C-alpha positions as CSV (number, residue, x, y, z in Angstrom):
1,M,0.0,0.0,0.0
2,P,1.7,3.2,-1.1
3,L,1.6,6.4,0.9
4,A,-1.4,8.5,0.3
5,D,-1.0,11.9,-1.5
6,P,0.6,14.1,1.2
7,L,-0.9,17.3,-0.2
8,Y,-4.4,15.8,-0.3
9,F,-4.1,14.0,3.0
10,P,-1.7,16.0,5.2
11,G,-2.2,13.7,8.1
12,G,-0.5,10.9,6.2
13,G,-1.8,7.4,5.7
14,N,-1.8,4.8,2.9
15,S,-3.7,4.3,-0.3
16,I,-5.0,1.2,-1.8
17,T,-4.1,0.8,-5.5
18,F,-6.2,-1.3,-7.8
19,L,-7.8,-1.3,-11.2
20,S,-11.3,-2.8,-11.1
21,P,-12.1,-5.5,-13.6
22,G,-14.8,-5.0,-16.3
23,G,-18.2,-6.6,-16.0
24,L,-19.2,-5.4,-12.5
25,T,-22.8,-3.9,-12.4
26,G,-24.4,-1.6,-9.9
27,I,-25.1,2.0,-9.1
28,G,-22.7,4.9,-9.7
29,A,-23.7,8.0,-7.7
30,R,-22.8,11.2,-6.1
31,L,-24.4,12.8,-3.1
32,A,-25.0,16.6,-3.2
33,Y,-26.3,19.1,-0.6
34,S,-28.3,22.2,-1.6
35,V,-28.2,25.2,0.8
36,L,-31.3,26.5,-0.9
37,S,-33.5,23.5,0.0
38,G,-31.5,22.3,3.0
39,M,-31.6,18.8,1.5
40,F,-29.4,16.1,0.0
41,S,-29.8,14.8,-3.5
42,M,-28.4,11.7,-5.1
43,V,-27.4,12.0,-8.7
44,W,-27.2,8.3,-9.9
45,D,-27.3,5.9,-12.8
46,E,-26.9,2.2,-13.3
47,V,-23.4,1.5,-14.4
48,A,-21.1,-1.3,-15.6
49,S,-17.4,-1.4,-15.1
50,I,-15.4,-1.7,-18.3
51,D,-11.9,-2.8,-19.2
52,L,-9.6,-0.4,-21.0
53,P,-6.4,-1.6,-22.8
54,D,-3.6,-1.7,-20.2
55,R,-1.6,1.2,-21.7
56,L,-4.6,3.5,-21.9
57,A,-5.8,2.5,-18.4
58,H,-2.5,3.4,-16.9
59,A,-2.3,6.6,-18.9
60,V,-5.7,7.6,-17.6
61,C,-4.8,6.7,-14.0
62,R,-1.8,9.0,-14.3
63,T,-4.1,12.0,-15.1
64,S,-5.1,12.0,-11.4
65,T,-3.5,10.3,-8.4
66,E,-2.1,7.1,-9.8
67,T,-1.9,5.3,-6.5
68,W,-5.7,5.6,-5.8
69,P,-8.1,2.9,-6.9
70,H,-9.6,3.3,-10.3
71,T,-12.7,1.9,-11.9
72,F,-13.8,2.8,-15.4
73,I,-17.5,2.8,-15.9
74,S,-20.1,3.1,-18.6
75,P,-23.4,4.6,-17.5
76,R,-26.6,2.9,-18.7
77,Y,-28.8,5.9,-19.4
78,A,-26.6,9.0,-19.2
79,T,-24.6,10.2,-22.1
80,M,-21.0,10.9,-21.2
81,I,-21.7,14.7,-21.7
82,E,-24.6,14.4,-19.2
83,Y,-22.4,12.4,-16.8
84,K,-19.7,15.0,-16.9
85,Q,-22.2,17.8,-16.4
86,Y,-24.4,16.7,-13.6
87,P,-22.7,14.7,-10.8
88,P,-21.3,17.3,-8.4
89,A,-17.7,16.1,-8.5
90,N,-15.0,14.8,-10.8
91,H,-15.5,11.3,-9.4
92,L,-18.3,9.1,-8.1
93,H,-18.9,6.3,-5.7
94,A,-20.2,2.9,-7.0
95,T,-21.9,0.1,-5.1
96,W,-22.0,-3.2,-6.9
97,G,-25.0,-5.5,-6.8
98,I,-27.5,-2.9,-5.5
99,T,-30.7,-2.4,-7.5
100,P,-32.3,0.9,-8.3
101,A,-35.4,-0.1,-6.3
102,R,-33.2,-0.7,-3.1
103,L,-31.5,2.7,-3.6
104,E,-34.9,4.4,-4.1
105,H,-36.2,2.9,-0.9
106,W,-33.2,4.1,1.0
107,M,-33.6,7.6,-0.5
108,D,-37.3,7.5,0.6
109,L,-36.4,6.5,4.1
110,T,-33.8,9.3,4.4
111,N,-35.7,11.9,2.4
112,V,-32.9,12.2,-0.1
113,L,-34.0,13.6,-3.5
114,S,-33.5,11.2,-6.4
115,D,-31.9,13.0,-9.4
116,T,-31.5,11.2,-12.7
117,P,-31.5,14.0,-15.2
118,W,-30.6,11.7,-18.1
119,A,-32.7,12.2,-21.2
120,N,-32.8,8.5,-22.0
121,R,-34.0,7.2,-18.6
122,P,-37.8,6.9,-18.1
123,Q,-39.1,8.2,-14.7
124,W,-40.2,4.7,-13.8
125,I,-39.1,1.3,-15.1
126,E,-41.4,-1.6,-14.2
127,G,-39.5,-4.4,-12.5
128,V,-36.5,-2.2,-11.9
129,D,-37.7,0.8,-9.9
130,R,-39.8,0.7,-6.8
131,P,-43.4,1.8,-7.5
132,L,-44.0,5.5,-6.8
133,P,-45.4,5.8,-3.3
134,L,-49.0,7.1,-3.1
135,L,-47.7,9.9,-0.7
136,Y,-45.7,11.3,-3.6
137,I,-48.5,11.1,-6.1
138,L,-50.9,12.9,-3.8
139,N,-48.4,15.7,-3.1
140,G,-47.3,16.7,-6.6
141,G,-44.6,14.1,-7.3
142,Q,-41.5,12.7,-5.5
143,T,-39.4,15.9,-5.4
144,N,-42.3,18.1,-4.3
145,A,-43.4,15.7,-1.5
146,K,-39.8,15.3,-0.2
147,L,-39.3,19.1,-0.2
148,M,-42.6,19.4,1.8
149,I,-41.3,16.8,4.3
150,G,-38.0,18.6,4.5
151,R,-39.6,21.9,5.3
152,S,-41.8,20.3,8.0
153,K,-38.7,19.2,10.0
């Protein structure tokens, strides 16, 4: 385990270096906080990890901190332009094996807004997403209902 980047982690420590294999599927996401609403939002998409040719993979790793872990992904619904535009960071977090329905239930329980601004993703996919709770339908949609819940706290 190489030393972590001393400029980024002034307290020291180690980093784990690996290149994820292709073929892993799950959710790639980024959590954002809005001062305007006082709420968190999750920008997410289903993703699959991909293999790059070794020389290209190592060249891409060297464009950031080479000793950090790297996983190259392909989003299911977002175009790469959308994916570069909307997640609120230059990297994301991925959880392998989780389904959209499970993520959506977690966001319901924690009152986190679900943001999937991808033009190619339908709002609800039968057998993939959790059915939209009646509470949301009765209160002007998921985002509006969650904002109302957030304001009542």
